[in-house]
C-alpha positions in Angstrom: -50.8 -206.3 94.3 -52.6 -205.9 90.9 -51.8 -202.9 88.9 -53.1 -201.7 85.5 -51.3 -199.2 83.2 -52.8 -195.7 82.9 -54.2 -196.5 79.4 -55.7 -199.8 80.7 -53.9 -202.1 78.2 -51.7 -204.1 80.6 -52.5 -205.5 84.1 -49.9 -207.3 86.2 -49.8 -209.0 89.5 -46.8 -207.3 91.1 -44.9 -208.8 94.0 -45.4 -207.4 97.4 -42.6 -206.0 99.6 -40.3 -203.0 100.1 -37.6 -204.6 97.9 -39.6 -204.3 94.7 -40.1 -201.2 92.5 -42.9 -201.1 89.9 -42.7 -198.5 87.1 -45.4 -197.7 84.6 -43.6 -197.5 81.2 -46.6 -196.1 79.2 -45.5 -193.6 76.6 -45.6 -192.8 72.9 -42.4 -192.7 70.8 -42.5 -191.6 67.2 -46.2 -192.4 67.0 -45.9 -195.9 68.4 -47.5 -196.6 71.8 -45.7 -198.5 74.5 -47.8 -199.6 77.4 -46.5 -201.7 80.3 -44.6 -202.1 83.5 -41.1 -202.8 84.6 -40.7 -204.4 88.0 -37.3 -204.5 89.6 -35.8 -206.1 92.6 -34.2 -203.3 94.6 -32.1 -205.5 97.0 -28.5 -204.4 97.0 -26.3 -206.8 94.9 -29.3 -208.3 93.1 -29.9 -207.9 89.4 -33.4 -209.1 88.6 -36.3 -207.4 86.7 -39.5 -208.3 84.9 -41.3 -206.6 82.0 -44.9 -206.8 80.7 -45.7 -204.6 77.8 -47.8 -204.0 74.7 -46.1 -202.0 72.0 -47.2 -201.0 68.5 -45.2 -201.1 65.3 -46.2 -199.9 61.8 -47.8 -202.9 60.1 -45.2 -202.8 57.3 -42.5 -203.5 60.0 -44.5 -206.1 61.9 -42.8 -209.5 62.4 -44.1 -212.8 63.6 -43.1 -213.9 67.2 -40.6 -216.5 66.1 -38.7 -214.0 63.9 -38.7 -211.5 66.8 -37.2 -214.0 69.2 -34.8 -215.7 66.8 -33.6 -212.7 64.8 -34.8 -209.2 65.7 -34.3 -209.2 69.5 -30.9 -211.0 69.4 -29.6 -208.3 67.1 -30.7 -205.7 69.6 -29.2 -207.6 72.5 -25.9 -208.0 70.7 -25.5 -204.2 71.1 -25.6 -204.5 74.9 -23.8 -207.8 75.5 -20.5 -209.3 74.4 -22.2 -212.7 73.8 -25.8 -213.6 73.0 -26.9 -217.3 73.0 -30.3 -218.7 72.3 -31.0 -221.7 74.5 -34.4 -222.5 73.2 -37.4 -221.2 71.2 -40.8 -222.8 71.3 -44.4 -222.0 70.6 -47.4 -222.8 72.9 -51.0 -221.9 73.5 -51.8 -219.5 76.3 -54.9 -217.5 76.9 -56.4 -218.4 73.6 -53.4 -217.1 71.6 -50.3 -218.7 70.1 -47.3 -217.4 72.0 -43.6 -218.0 71.5 -41.0 -218.2 74.2 -37.2 -218.0 74.1 -34.5 -218.6 76.7 -31.3 -216.5 76.3 -27.9 -216.4 77.9 -26.0 -213.2 77.7 -22.5 -212.2 78.7 -22.0 -208.7 79.9 -18.6 -207.1 80.1 -19.0 -205.9 83.7 -22.1 -207.9 85.1 -21.1 -211.4 83.9 -23.6 -214.0 82.9 -27.2 -212.9 82.4 -30.3 -215.1 81.8 -33.5 -214.0 80.1 -36.8 -215.7 79.4 -39.1 -213.9 77.0 -42.6 -214.6 75.8 -44.2 -212.9 72.8 -47.3 -212.9 70.7 -48.3 -210.5 67.9 -51.9 -209.2 67.4 -52.1 -207.0 64.2 -49.7 -204.1 64.9 -49.4 -204.9 68.7 -46.5 -206.9 70.2 -47.4 -208.4 73.6 -44.4 -209.3 75.6 -43.5 -210.6 79.1 -39.9 -211.2 80.2 -37.7 -211.8 83.2 -34.0 -211.1 83.2 -31.1 -210.9 85.6 -27.9 -212.6 86.9 -28.4 -216.3 86.6 -28.4 -216.9 90.3 -30.9 -214.1 90.9 -33.2 -215.5 88.2 -33.0 -218.9 89.9 -33.8 -217.3 93.3 -36.9 -215.6 91.9 -38.4 -218.5 89.8 -41.8 -218.5 91.5 -42.1 -214.7 91.2 -41.1 -214.8 87.6 -43.5 -217.6 86.7 -46.4 -215.7 88.4 -45.5 -212.5 86.6 -45.4 -214.1 83.2 -48.5 -216.3 83.7 -50.7 -213.6 85.3 -50.0 -210.7 83.0 -53.2 -209.6 81.3 -53.4 -207.8 78.0 -56.5 -206.1 76.7 -55.3 -206.3 73.1 -56.7 -209.5 71.6 
């Protein structure tokens, strides 16, 4: 099921089925626009969700994708998790843009080991991001869905 945010900036190919919930996250916070979707598996006992978003930052605070993945995001994640480990960071060409991708392993006090794969590119003051996250076993069980989500997300910002 293809869905586009209310402002038309992000389009995703959401999984079909009653065990998925898709939420439009489009909003403005302190003058910065966030446009995107969060898609969550709603099956009891499963922790797995995906995000595709375009968010703006003031140009004076903009960072390159590698810095976001290696430094900025891990500092934010350290506030939620007892351990944050970066497994890999790499750059690649996708859709005519240079993207960066990072694999993370987190340890949560009550939920245990969490895996996250995140892709980012920066276009002027826009950060374009796709990610998948969940318990390691739930991420493995949803690899095909995760790949489709990340590969098929479309961003109008170029």
